[in-house]
C-alpha positions as a LaTeX table, in Angstrom:
\begin{tabular}{lrrr}
\hline
Residue & $x$ (\AA) & $y$ (\AA) & $z$ (\AA) \\
\hline
Met1 & 21.46 & 41.80 & 17.68 \\
Ile2 & 23.24 & 44.42 & 16.70 \\
Phe3 & 26.25 & 44.31 & 13.58 \\
Arg4 & 28.87 & 46.89 & 14.37 \\
Asp5 & 32.11 & 45.49 & 13.77 \\
Val6 & 33.38 & 45.22 & 10.30 \\
Leu7 & 34.60 & 42.37 & 8.59 \\
Thr8 & 36.95 & 42.14 & 5.55 \\
Leu9 & 35.97 & 39.21 & 3.03 \\
Ile10 & 38.68 & 38.35 & 0.93 \\
Ser11 & 38.53 & 36.10 & $-2.31$ \\
Glu12 & 41.62 & 35.00 & $-4.06$ \\
Asn13 & 41.74 & 35.28 & $-7.95$ \\
Pro14 & 41.43 & 31.67 & $-9.05$ \\
Ala15 & 43.01 & 33.38 & $-12.73$ \\
Ala16 & 45.89 & 34.23 & $-11.11$ \\
His17 & 47.40 & 30.91 & $-10.21$ \\
Gly18 & 49.84 & 29.89 & $-12.47$ \\
Val19 & 53.42 & 28.81 & $-11.92$ \\
Phe20 & 55.17 & 32.42 & $-12.55$ \\
Glu21 & 51.95 & 34.76 & $-11.41$ \\
Thr22 & 51.06 & 36.06 & $-8.00$ \\
Val23 & 48.04 & 35.43 & $-6.94$ \\
Thr24 & 45.79 & 38.49 & $-6.52$ \\
Glu25 & 43.11 & 38.98 & $-3.96$ \\
Thr26 & 39.91 & 40.87 & $-4.01$ \\
Ser27 & 38.43 & 42.13 & $-0.47$ \\
Arg28 & 35.19 & 44.11 & 0.49 \\
Gln29 & 34.07 & 45.12 & 3.76 \\
Val30 & 30.66 & 43.97 & 5.66 \\
Tyr31 & 29.10 & 44.48 & 9.34 \\
Cys32 & 28.80 & 42.32 & 11.42 \\
Ser33 & 28.01 & 40.82 & 15.04 \\
Val34 & 31.39 & 38.70 & 16.76 \\
Arg35 & 31.85 & 36.14 & 19.08 \\
Thr36 & 34.17 & 33.44 & 20.47 \\
Val37 & 33.93 & 29.89 & 19.61 \\
Gly38 & 31.96 & 27.76 & 22.69 \\
Met39 & 33.86 & 25.80 & 24.40 \\
Thr40 & 32.01 & 22.31 & 23.27 \\
Glu41 & 32.70 & 23.56 & 19.89 \\
Ala42 & 35.99 & 24.51 & 20.23 \\
Tyr43 & 36.78 & 21.12 & 21.47 \\
Thr44 & 34.86 & 19.04 & 18.89 \\
Ala45 & 36.80 & 21.40 & 16.09 \\
Met46 & 40.14 & 20.31 & 17.76 \\
Ser47 & 39.42 & 16.99 & 17.90 \\
His48 & 39.74 & 17.29 & 13.86 \\
Gly49 & 42.57 & 19.55 & 13.05 \\
Leu50 & 40.81 & 22.70 & 13.65 \\
His51 & 41.48 & 25.66 & 15.46 \\
Pro52 & 38.22 & 27.95 & 15.70 \\
Glu53 & 38.78 & 31.40 & 17.22 \\
Phe54 & 35.88 & 33.34 & 16.23 \\
Val55 & 32.27 & 33.04 & 15.03 \\
Phe56 & 31.68 & 36.37 & 12.93 \\
Thr57 & 27.33 & 36.26 & 12.31 \\
Leu58 & 26.44 & 38.56 & 8.86 \\
Ser59 & 22.84 & 39.89 & 9.20 \\
Asp60 & 22.39 & 38.57 & 5.60 \\
Trp61 & 23.45 & 35.29 & 3.96 \\
Ser62 & 23.81 & 37.51 & 1.13 \\
Asp63 & 26.00 & 39.46 & 1.96 \\
Tyr64 & 28.86 & 36.13 & 2.17 \\
Glu65 & 29.44 & 35.10 & $-1.39$ \\
Gly66 & 31.72 & 32.13 & $-0.77$ \\
Glu67 & 35.19 & 33.83 & 0.50 \\
Lys68 & 37.62 & 31.21 & 1.97 \\
Leu69 & 39.95 & 34.15 & 3.86 \\
Cys70 & 38.45 & 37.18 & 6.48 \\
Glu71 & 40.49 & 40.28 & 8.16 \\
Tyr72 & 39.46 & 41.06 & 11.62 \\
His73 & 41.35 & 44.11 & 13.23 \\
Gly74 & 44.41 & 43.66 & 11.38 \\
Val75 & 44.25 & 39.39 & 11.94 \\
Arg76 & 44.00 & 37.24 & 8.88 \\
Tyr77 & 41.11 & 34.15 & 9.45 \\
Arg78 & 40.39 & 31.30 & 7.49 \\
Ile79 & 36.34 & 30.61 & 7.50 \\
Ile80 & 36.42 & 26.88 & 7.96 \\
Arg81 & 32.72 & 26.44 & 9.08 \\
Thr82 & 29.70 & 28.24 & 7.32 \\
Tyr83 & 26.10 & 27.91 & 8.93 \\
Arg84 & 22.81 & 29.61 & 7.69 \\
Ala85 & 20.72 & 30.85 & 10.40 \\
Asn86 & 17.23 & 32.67 & 9.71 \\
Gln87 & 18.24 & 35.69 & 7.72 \\
Gly88 & 21.48 & 35.94 & 8.43 \\
Ile89 & 24.80 & 33.80 & 8.37 \\
Glu90 & 27.50 & 32.69 & 10.69 \\
Leu91 & 31.20 & 32.63 & 9.40 \\
Thr92 & 33.40 & 30.21 & 12.47 \\
Val93 & 37.10 & 30.96 & 11.53 \\
Glu94 & 40.63 & 29.99 & 12.43 \\
Glu95 & 43.82 & 31.99 & 12.55 \\
Val96 & 45.56 & 31.84 & 9.40 \\
Thr97 & 49.51 & 31.92 & 10.97 \\
Ala98 & 48.24 & 29.84 & 14.06 \\
Tyr99 & 47.73 & 26.04 & 12.91 \\
Ala100 & 48.30 & 26.91 & 8.73 \\
\hline
\end{tabular}
C-alpha cells in the first residue's frame, strides 16, 4: 500500500472548555492512503445515524493518538471508527458540517 496522501489530525485542548474560554486545537500531519467507504459498510452505518465517507489508512498504528477530528483537502471530518489492522490503523470518517 502506498501512503502518499497527507491527513491532518486535530485534537482539542480539554483544558480550554471553560465557560468563557474558546477551544484551542492542536494539529499535526501524517501520511495515509485513502479510499471511499464500501456500500455495505455505508448502509450499515447509516442505519445507526452515521454517514461515513472515507477510510484513511495510516501506515503505523502509533501515528494515531486518539484524535477525534481530522482534515483532508480543506474539509473537516469527525473520526467515527478506528480499526487496527496489522501494523497500521484505519480511520473511518464523516464530514463534520454535513450531519453534525
